[in-house]
N, C-alpha and C positions, 0 to 999 in steps of 0.2 A: 505493500500500498503506501508504505514513504516514499520509494523510489517514482512511483508513478505520479505522485503529487509532486515530485520534483520536476518534472518534465513537462507537468500541464501549463505551467504558466510559458514556457518556451513554444509550446503547440498552439496556444490560443494566439497569444502573440503573433504568431506565421501565420493563422488565419486570418486576422485582422488584417496584417498586412496584405495578405493576398487580395481581400477588399480593396483595397488602396489601390492597387493596381491594377484590378481592375478597373477602376473607377478611373486613373487615369491614363489605362487606354482606350476608355469608350469617348473620354476629352478629347483627347489627342486624334481622334479618327473619324472625328463627325466633321461632316462637310462646312467648308465655310465659303463664304460668298465671294469671289472675284469679284477686285476694284483694281482701277491701275493706280498705282501708288504716286505719291508725288514726290520732290525730290527729298522734303523736309521726311516726311515718312519712309524714305526709303534709309534716311541716316539715322530714324529713330530704329528704324528695324533693325539697321546692323548692329547700334548699339544693343539692343533686345537680347539678338541671334548670339552676341559676344559672350551676353552674361548666362544666357540658356546652357549655351556649349558648356561653358565649365560648370555649370548645375548636373548638366546630363553626362559628364564626365566622374564627377564625385557618385551620383546617383548610381551610375555604371558598377562602379566599386563597392557600394556599399548595396547592391542588389547580391554582387556575387559572396560578398562577406556572408552575407545574411545566409544566402544559397547555400553557404558551407555549415554555416550554424544549423541551420534547418535539418541537413541532411545527418549530422551529428546526432542530435537530437533524436532522429528515427533510427539510425543505429543503437544508441542508448535504451531506447521502447523495445524494439525489437530485442535484444539479449532480456527484459525482464520475464521471467517465467511467473505467470500468471494463469488463473483458472477464473471459469464460473463469468460471472458478469464483466471482472475487471479484465477477461480473454477478451471479449466482444468491444468494451471500450479499447483496450487496447490495436484490435483490427482498425476500428472505425479513424482513432486518432494516427494509425499508421495510412491509413486511405487518405483522411486528410494533408499528411505532410506530403504526399506524394504528386496531390493536386497542386499545392503551394509551388512544389519544387518545380513542378511542368509549368506553373503559371510565371513562374522567377526564370526560368529557361529563355520563356517566351518574352519576358520584359526585356531582358539582356539581346537577346534578339533584336528585337523593336528599338531598342536605346542606340545598340549599335548602329541601327540603318538610321534612325533618327538624327545620330551623330554625325554622318557621312552627310546627309543629304542638308542641314545647316551649317555643315561647314563649307559645301557647295553654293548653298544660297548666300554666303557670307562672303566669297570670294568673289562670286559674282557681284553682290552690290558694292564690294570695296572697289572693285573693276569702273565701275559704271562710274561711281561717284568720281573717280579720279579720272577717270576720261573726260567727265564734265567741268572739271576746272583744270584742263591742258591744253595748250594752245598745239592745236596737229601741226602747223607749220614749223614751228619755231623749238617743239618737243619740251619747253615750258611752261610753265604755270600758264596761266591766260588770266584777265583781267576778274573774273569772280573769284578764282582762287587766290589772288592776290591780294583781294580786300577782304577775305576772310582772314588771312595771314596777317593783315596789317591790323585789323581789329584785334588780333592776338596778341598780336607784337604788343599794343597798345594798353592792352588790359592787363600785362605780364609787368610793363610801365609802372603803371600808376599803382598796383598793386603791390610789387616787389622790387621797382627800383631798376627792373633787370632793361639792359641798356641796347640800345640797337640804332644803326642809323639809316636812314631810306637814302636810297641812288637811285634817281633816275640817268637814263639813259639815253640818247639818241644820236642815229648815225647822222654825218654831215652828210649833207646833198645826195640822198636816198634815193630823190624824185631824179637825179643827173642817170642812178644805174638803171630806173625804169622806163627812163627817156629813149635813152641809148643803146641800151638790150636788150630790152621789152622784161613785162612783167613777171615772166616765168625766168630771168636771171636775177629780178631781185627777192625773187622769192627764194631762190635757190640760197641769196646773200644771207636772207634773214632766218633760214635752218642753217647755216654754218656760224651765224652769230651767235643763235642761240649756243648752239655746242661750244663756242669759245667765253661766254659767259658763265655755263656752268665747269666749266674747268679751270674759271678764275677763281671762285669760289670756294669755301668748305663746307662740308656735310650741313652743319645749323644753320647755313645761308638759305636764304630763297630768291630764289631766279623767276619773273614772270613777265610774258609781253604786254607792255602796258598797252600797244596799241597803235597797228603801222610799223613804224620802224622806231616805234621808243618803247624803253624794256626798263623794270623797276625792278631793284635789288634789296632785298634787307638783311642785313648785316649783322648779326646777332652776338652780343655783350661785348660790343664795344662803342667807343665815345666818336664825338666828331672828330678829332685830331686823328685818331687810326680809322675812320672811316676816308677821312680827305686823301689819307695816303694811300689807302687800297685803291681806290679813284684815281687816283693818279697813275700808278703800277699799273690800273686795267688801261686808261690811256694809251699811255706809252709803247704797252706791247701791241695793243691793236693795231698801229700804228707801224707797225713791222712785221704783221703779217700780211700774206696775200689771198684773197676768197676767190676761188673760181667760179665760174657760170656752168660748167658742165657743158657746154654749149660749143666748144672748142678750148682753145689753145688762152682763151684772153681771161687772164686776172684781174683783180680789181683791189685794190688799197683804199681802207677806208678810215675816218677815224673819229671820235665819239666825243659830242660835246657833252658833259657831264654836271648834275646838280645834286649839292647833297646839303642834308637836313638829317639833327637827329632831336626827338622830344624833349619836352619842357614841361614844366607845372601848368596844368590847365591844356595841353596836346587836347587838340580833334584830331579825327583821320583828315578832314577836308584842312585842317591848317597847315600840318604837316607836308600835305601834298601841294598844298600853295606854295609854301617857302622850298621845297626843293625844285618845285616847277621854276619860281621867281630867278633861283639861283642856276637850274638849265638854260631859261633864256638868257641870263646874262651871259654865260658863257661863248652860247651861239651869237649875241651881239655883239662880243668881244673880238669875234673873228674866228668863232668854234676851234675845234680842236684843245679844247681848255677844260678846267672843271674850278668851279665854282662852291660856295660852301654857304650856307644861312647863318651867320655865327650868331648865337644869342644873345652874347655877351655884349656885342657890338648893333645887336639889332640891324646887321647889316650882310651885303653881301661881299664877301672877301676870294683872293684865289685860294686854290686849295693846298699849295705850297705857304701861304701865309697863315691858313687855319692852321697848317699842322705846326706852324713855328710860334703861335700864341699860348 
């Protein structure tokens, strides 16, 4: 009698767990109305899928461990020497244990399948999200991706004073390339410039095509002086590089006009973009192939070499 009483809680718990499994499977297999998700829903779904994947992995481990425990209980119950009514109860409990073990095994299969499907869907959503924020021609982020990244950088600056510098890059005389060699040649140069800018920055930095022949770069963890030096090295390097048109043997040498700005107390997205644009305009107005910075302390525009010396 005593051994049977010892295993009863285990078996009853298993039966209750089995009922919960049945409810879970019923819910997970119920038909869902199909709707076309919006981009926000895609992002929310991706976050939920990631969380559910983690929970599913843990649940799968728990189910496996629970199945082993139930089987051990069944083995202990089988070894008991009982007769009469207790023997009937023993057979009934062994039958229930067998049903729960089968249900757990089915759940493990369902969980494995669900996990694979969710991983597949999460990868597809992540790919779609990346494509929606990537400029197909240059291979860097598009304006939408840049706007999101700038907003994140400003939040980090306001909350944690995490430094960054905004760099706006304009390709000098790009219209001449289009007019002289055609828009296809211009597109090829844009593609190569996108790769050039990616090669110029670090892994934590961010490059985007701001529009047309203009690019935006967010340099992470640097102040205005350091950002000005990076921009100046970029300007010097690109002037030494040839960009091929891939339509013959002709190549083009391009130069950059660059504007640089760093955040300040009370900064907004519009304000820092305006200051970087003012610096860019000053670089073009001064003859192009120059880097200008908006210096917050002086509240004015200065050449990059001067900014680095301040």
